[in-house]
C-alpha positions as CSV (number, residue, x, y, z in Angstrom):
1,M,-39.6,-37.2,-59.8
2,K,-41.4,-36.8,-63.1
3,R,-43.4,-40.0,-62.5
4,L,-44.4,-38.7,-59.1
5,F,-45.6,-35.4,-60.6
6,Q,-47.5,-37.4,-63.2
7,L,-49.2,-39.4,-60.5
8,L,-50.1,-36.4,-58.4
9,A,-51.5,-34.7,-61.6
10,R,-54.3,-37.2,-61.5
11,W,-55.4,-36.2,-58.0
12,P,-58.3,-33.8,-57.6
13,L,-57.4,-30.2,-57.1
14,P,-59.4,-29.8,-53.9
15,L,-57.4,-32.6,-52.3
16,L,-54.1,-31.2,-53.6
17,H,-54.9,-27.8,-52.2
18,S,-55.9,-29.3,-48.8
19,L,-52.5,-31.1,-48.6
20,G,-50.7,-28.0,-49.9
21,A,-52.3,-25.8,-47.1
22,G,-50.8,-28.1,-44.5
23,L,-47.5,-28.1,-46.3
24,G,-47.5,-24.3,-46.2
25,W,-48.0,-24.2,-42.5
26,L,-45.3,-26.9,-42.0
27,A,-42.8,-24.9,-43.9
28,Y,-43.7,-21.8,-42.0
29,A,-43.3,-23.6,-38.6
30,L,-40.0,-25.4,-39.5
31,S,-38.1,-22.6,-41.3
32,P,-37.1,-19.6,-39.2
33,T,-35.6,-17.9,-42.2
34,Y,-38.7,-18.3,-44.3
35,R,-40.9,-17.1,-41.3
36,R,-38.7,-14.0,-40.7
37,R,-38.8,-13.1,-44.4
38,F,-42.6,-13.6,-44.6
39,L,-43.2,-11.4,-41.6
40,A,-40.7,-8.7,-42.6
41,N,-42.0,-8.4,-46.2
42,A,-45.6,-8.2,-45.0
43,A,-44.7,-5.6,-42.4
44,Q,-42.8,-3.6,-45.1
45,A,-46.1,-3.4,-46.9
46,G,-48.0,-2.4,-43.8
47,Y,-49.6,-5.7,-42.9
48,G,-49.6,-7.6,-39.6
49,F,-49.6,-11.3,-39.6
50,A,-53.3,-11.6,-38.8
51,Q,-54.1,-9.7,-42.0
52,V,-52.2,-12.1,-44.3
53,R,-52.0,-15.3,-42.3
54,R,-54.0,-17.1,-45.0
55,A,-51.1,-16.5,-47.4
56,V,-49.1,-19.2,-45.4
57,A,-51.5,-21.9,-46.6
58,E,-51.8,-20.3,-50.1
59,A,-48.0,-20.7,-50.6
60,G,-48.3,-24.4,-49.9
61,K,-51.3,-24.6,-52.3
62,M,-49.1,-23.0,-55.0
63,V,-46.6,-25.9,-54.7
64,A,-49.3,-28.6,-54.6
65,E,-51.0,-27.4,-57.7
66,V,-47.9,-27.6,-59.9
67,P,-48.3,-31.3,-60.9
68,P,-51.7,-30.9,-62.5
69,L,-50.7,-27.6,-64.1
70,W,-47.6,-29.2,-65.6
71,F,-48.8,-32.7,-66.4
72,G,-52.6,-32.7,-66.2
73,A,-55.6,-31.1,-67.8
74,L,-55.9,-27.4,-67.1
75,P,-58.4,-26.8,-64.4
76,D,-61.5,-24.6,-64.8
77,V,-60.5,-21.0,-65.4
78,Q,-62.8,-17.9,-65.2
79,W,-61.9,-14.6,-66.7
80,E,-62.3,-11.0,-65.6
81,G,-61.3,-8.3,-68.0
82,A,-60.7,-10.5,-71.0
83,E,-62.3,-7.8,-73.2
84,S,-59.0,-5.9,-72.9
85,I,-57.1,-8.8,-74.5
86,A,-59.7,-9.2,-77.3
87,A,-59.5,-5.5,-78.1
88,L,-55.7,-5.5,-78.4
89,R,-55.6,-8.7,-80.4
90,A,-58.1,-7.2,-82.8
91,Q,-55.6,-4.4,-83.4
92,G,-52.8,-6.9,-84.0
93,R,-50.7,-5.5,-81.2
94,G,-48.3,-7.5,-79.1
95,I,-49.1,-7.7,-75.4
96,V,-46.8,-7.7,-72.4
97,F,-48.4,-9.3,-69.4
98,L,-47.0,-8.3,-66.0
99,T,-47.9,-10.7,-63.2
100,P,-46.4,-10.6,-59.7
101,H,-45.8,-13.6,-57.4
102,L,-49.5,-13.5,-56.6
103,G,-52.0,-16.4,-56.6
104,C,-51.3,-19.0,-59.3
105,F,-49.1,-17.2,-61.8
106,E,-48.5,-20.4,-63.6
107,V,-52.2,-20.7,-64.7
108,T,-52.3,-17.2,-66.3
109,A,-50.1,-18.0,-69.2
110,Q,-51.6,-21.5,-69.7
111,A,-55.1,-20.1,-69.7
112,Y,-54.1,-17.4,-72.2
113,A,-52.5,-20.0,-74.5
114,R,-55.6,-22.1,-74.4
115,R,-58.1,-19.3,-75.1
116,F,-56.2,-16.7,-77.1
117,G,-53.1,-18.1,-78.8
118,P,-49.3,-18.0,-78.6
119,I,-47.6,-16.6,-75.5
120,T,-43.9,-16.7,-74.5
121,V,-43.1,-16.5,-70.8
122,L,-39.9,-15.5,-69.1
123,Y,-38.4,-18.0,-66.7
124,R,-35.2,-18.5,-64.7
125,P,-33.6,-21.9,-65.4
126,A,-33.3,-24.1,-62.4
127,R,-29.9,-24.6,-60.9
128,K,-30.3,-28.3,-60.2
129,P,-30.1,-30.5,-63.4
130,W,-33.0,-32.8,-62.4
131,L,-35.3,-29.8,-61.8
132,R,-34.2,-28.1,-65.0
133,D,-35.0,-31.3,-67.0
134,L,-38.3,-31.6,-65.3
135,V,-39.3,-28.0,-66.1
136,A,-38.1,-28.4,-69.7
137,T,-40.5,-31.3,-70.4
138,A,-43.4,-30.2,-68.1
139,R,-44.3,-26.8,-69.7
140,G,-44.8,-28.1,-73.2
141,R,-48.3,-26.8,-73.8
142,P,-49.8,-25.8,-77.1
143,N,-49.2,-22.1,-77.8
144,L,-46.9,-21.8,-74.8
145,A,-43.2,-21.1,-75.2
146,T,-40.6,-20.3,-72.6
147,A,-37.7,-17.8,-72.7
148,P,-34.7,-17.9,-70.3
149,T,-33.6,-14.8,-68.3
150,T,-30.7,-14.2,-70.7
151,L,-30.2,-11.8,-73.7
152,S,-31.2,-14.6,-76.1
153,G,-34.4,-14.9,-74.1
154,V,-35.0,-11.2,-74.4
155,R,-34.5,-11.5,-78.2
156,Q,-37.0,-14.3,-78.3
157,M,-39.6,-12.2,-76.5
158,L,-39.0,-9.2,-78.9
159,R,-39.5,-11.5,-81.9
160,A,-42.8,-12.7,-80.4
161,L,-44.1,-9.2,-79.8
162,K,-43.1,-8.0,-83.2
163,A,-45.2,-10.9,-84.6
164,G,-48.2,-9.6,-82.6
165,E,-48.0,-12.3,-80.0
166,A,-48.1,-12.0,-76.2
167,V,-45.3,-12.4,-73.6
168,G,-45.5,-12.7,-69.8
169,L,-43.1,-12.0,-67.0
170,L,-43.0,-11.6,-63.3
171,P,-41.6,-8.1,-62.8
172,D,-41.2,-8.6,-59.0
173,Q,-38.6,-11.3,-59.7
174,V,-35.1,-10.2,-59.0
175,P,-33.2,-10.1,-62.3
176,P,-29.6,-11.0,-62.9
177,Q,-27.0,-8.3,-62.2
178,G,-27.0,-5.8,-65.1
179,L,-30.6,-6.4,-66.1
180,G,-32.2,-4.2,-63.5
181,V,-32.1,-1.0,-61.4
182,W,-32.9,-0.2,-57.8
183,A,-36.4,1.1,-57.4
184,P,-38.9,1.3,-54.4
185,F,-41.2,-1.5,-53.7
186,F,-43.5,-0.9,-50.8
187,G,-41.2,1.9,-49.7
188,R,-37.9,-0.1,-49.8
189,D,-35.5,-0.3,-52.7
190,A,-35.6,-3.6,-54.6
191,Y,-33.6,-4.6,-57.6
192,T,-36.1,-4.4,-60.4
193,M,-36.0,-5.6,-64.0
194,T,-36.0,-2.9,-66.7
195,L,-37.3,-5.4,-69.3
196,P,-41.0,-4.4,-69.4
197,A,-40.1,-0.9,-70.5
198,R,-37.6,-2.1,-73.0
199,L,-40.1,-4.5,-74.6
200,V,-42.8,-1.9,-74.9
201,Q,-40.6,0.8,-76.2
202,Q,-38.9,-1.3,-78.8
203,T,-42.1,-3.0,-80.2
204,G,-45.0,-0.7,-79.4
205,A,-46.7,-3.5,-77.5
206,A,-49.4,-2.8,-74.9
207,L,-49.0,-3.5,-71.2
208,L,-51.6,-5.5,-69.3
209,L,-51.6,-6.5,-65.6
210,A,-52.8,-10.0,-64.8
211,W,-53.0,-12.4,-61.9
212,G,-54.6,-15.8,-61.3
213,E,-56.8,-15.9,-58.2
214,R,-57.0,-19.3,-56.5
215,L,-60.7,-20.0,-55.9
216,P,-61.8,-21.5,-52.6
217,A,-62.2,-25.3,-52.1
218,G,-60.2,-26.2,-55.2
219,R,-62.9,-24.8,-57.6
220,G,-60.3,-23.6,-60.1
221,F,-59.0,-20.1,-60.8
222,R,-60.0,-16.7,-61.9
223,V,-57.7,-14.6,-64.1
224,H,-57.9,-10.9,-63.5
225,V,-56.8,-8.6,-66.3
226,Q,-56.6,-4.8,-66.3
227,R,-55.0,-2.2,-68.5
228,F,-51.8,-0.4,-67.6
229,D,-52.8,3.0,-69.0
230,D,-49.7,5.0,-68.0
231,E,-47.0,5.4,-70.5
232,L,-43.7,4.1,-69.1
233,P,-41.0,6.8,-68.9
234,R,-37.8,6.5,-70.9
235,D,-35.7,6.7,-67.8
236,P,-35.2,3.1,-66.6
237,Q,-35.4,3.9,-62.9
238,Q,-38.6,5.9,-63.3
239,A,-40.1,3.2,-65.4
240,A,-39.2,0.5,-62.9
241,A,-40.7,2.6,-60.1
242,R,-43.9,2.9,-62.1
243,V,-44.1,-0.9,-62.7
244,N,-43.4,-1.6,-59.0
245,A,-46.3,0.8,-58.1
246,A,-48.6,-1.2,-60.4
247,M,-47.5,-4.4,-58.8
248,E,-48.1,-3.0,-55.3
249,G,-51.7,-2.3,-56.4
250,L,-52.2,-5.9,-57.5
251,V,-50.7,-7.3,-54.3
252,R,-53.0,-5.2,-52.2
253,A,-55.9,-6.4,-54.1
254,G,-55.0,-10.0,-53.3
255,A,-52.7,-9.8,-50.3
256,Q,-53.9,-13.1,-48.9
257,Q,-52.4,-14.9,-52.0
258,Y,-49.2,-13.0,-52.3
259,L,-45.9,-15.0,-51.9
260,W,-44.7,-12.9,-48.9
261,G,-41.9,-15.3,-48.3
262,Y,-40.2,-14.5,-51.6
263,A,-36.8,-12.9,-51.2
264,R,-37.8,-9.7,-53.0
265,Y,-35.1,-7.5,-51.5
266,K,-32.1,-9.8,-52.1
267,Q,-29.0,-8.8,-54.0
268,P,-28.9,-9.8,-57.7
269,R,-26.6,-12.6,-58.7
270,Q,-24.1,-12.7,-61.6
271,E,-25.3,-14.8,-64.5
272,A,-24.2,-15.4,-68.0
273,L,-26.3,-13.1,-70.2
274,A,-25.5,-14.5,-73.6
């Protein structure tokens, strides 16, 4: 599988995105479960299928662009709002980036690492050994470290922030049981991680919202960055609701590239938290 990914990494991004768009529609047509979840999640946010139909193809593009992002040269990346990053780095403050399942979330951390310096990203280890090994070797980029969704991973992120570095996480990812609270997301309770507030409150780091827009015709990506100006409440449930509201705003800004098929409202699973 690694050799296949390395081979695909040499293909031009426009071609991969074209193939990925077809793959997205194929998955939508062949999987009733995925189709129902896609439509239900979009409806929960107030969208009809016609309003977000492009997101079907965009989900396939997300899969197709993984090989070059993991094993190839980083594609062209434009920035919008990079001055917020520069200002915080000048202050020596750590930065917590919050990025939903929107656009190319893989490229945001890589682009930051290439332009600004060290960043640690939270990830959930794959269940299948072959995929776990693939991911472990694929994300080895300069200035880019990974932290698992465990207590040891949280400690790793705290150390990075205290050193004035950046961390990134997907706050609309369902955390393991015990690491989240139930909070509204588009009007329906979703199990939501409490980690963003904990990281900020324990380190004094700043919060930034970011997402990687996938540009048309394989022309690369544009990373959008904006400040999260509200102070997160001490109450975990209120803080989670505030974070979810911010994620809703990002999703509405790029609804055609949101991963509507993600099982956002599923029950959390038990995992070892050591």
